[in-house]
N, C-alpha and C positions, 0 to 999 in steps of 0.2 A: 852610046857608051854610058855605063852606069856610074854613079858617084864614086864608088870604090876605085874604079879604074882611073878616074880623074885624079884622085889622090895619089895613086901609084905613079902615074905619069908625072905629076908635079914633083913628087919625091925624087924620081929618077933624074928629072931636069935639074933640081937643086943639087943633087949629088954629083952630077956630071960637070957642068960648067958654071952653075950659078950658086951663089951663096947669099943668104939673107943679110941685109945690112943690119947694123946695130939698132938703127931706128925702127926697122920692121920687127926685129926681135922684141924691142921694148914695147911696141904697140901691141904685139901679140900677147905679151905678158899682162898688159893692162886689160885687154879684152878677157883673158882667162880669169883674172882677178874679179872683174865686174860680173862675169858669168857665175863664178863660184859664190860671190856674195848674193847675187840674185837667187840662186838655187837655195842657199842657206835660209834666206828670208822666206821664200816660198815653202820650203820643207817645214820650217818651224811654225809658220802660220797654219799650215794644214794639220800639223801635229796637234795644235791647240784647238782646231776646229773653228778658226776665225776667218771671216771674210776680209777682203782688202779694206773695206769700209771700217770694219771693227779695228783693225790695226791702225788705220789712219786716225780714227778717233782717239785711240789710246796714246798715239804718238804726237797728236796735235798736227797732223798732216792732212792733205787731201787724198781721196782715194786715187786720183790720177797720179799723184806723186808716188804712192805705194806701187801702183801699176808700172810706172817708169823704172822704179828700183828693181822690181821683180823681172822686168824685161831687159835689165842690164843697160838701160838707156840713161841712167842718172849716176853721177859720181857723188857718193855721199861724203859729207864733211864729218869731222870727228864728233861735233855735237849731234848730228843726225844719227850717227852710229849709236851713240849713247841712248838717244830717244827710242830708236828701234829696239835695242836690247831690252830696255825697260818695258816697252809695249809688248814684247814677246816673252816677258817673264824669264829672261835668260841673261847669262853673261856671254860676251862675244869674244871668240878666240880667232885671231888671224895669224897664220904662219906663212911666210914667203921665203923662197930661196930661188936659185937660178932655174930650177927645173919644175917647180910646182908651187901652186898657191892653194892654201886650205883655209876655208872660212867655216866656222862651226858656232852655232848657238848652243850653249850648254844650259839646260834647264836648271833653274835655282831650286835648291832643296828647301823643303819646309823647315823652318826653325822651331 
């Protein structure tokens, strides 16, 4: 059975007799947000042509910490978000609602 069939089976099961608990929905939302943030960091770093070590040096972090952030394995604090935004020469925009999470680094314009 391929992966898409697993998903369809799971969706059918959830629709029939099962419903996700609020706790599971909250956990899924946290995971989506962590993944959205990880992707935003990765995309901006690649856009700038920087290595993880470069970003780490600019942000005062270790390369391993940047790797954990890009792997969605670390929960960033507000000060860390600020340091990463500065290191990536961007402002950080985070939008969240019930259905989606969006994380975007917006390049700073030259003054």
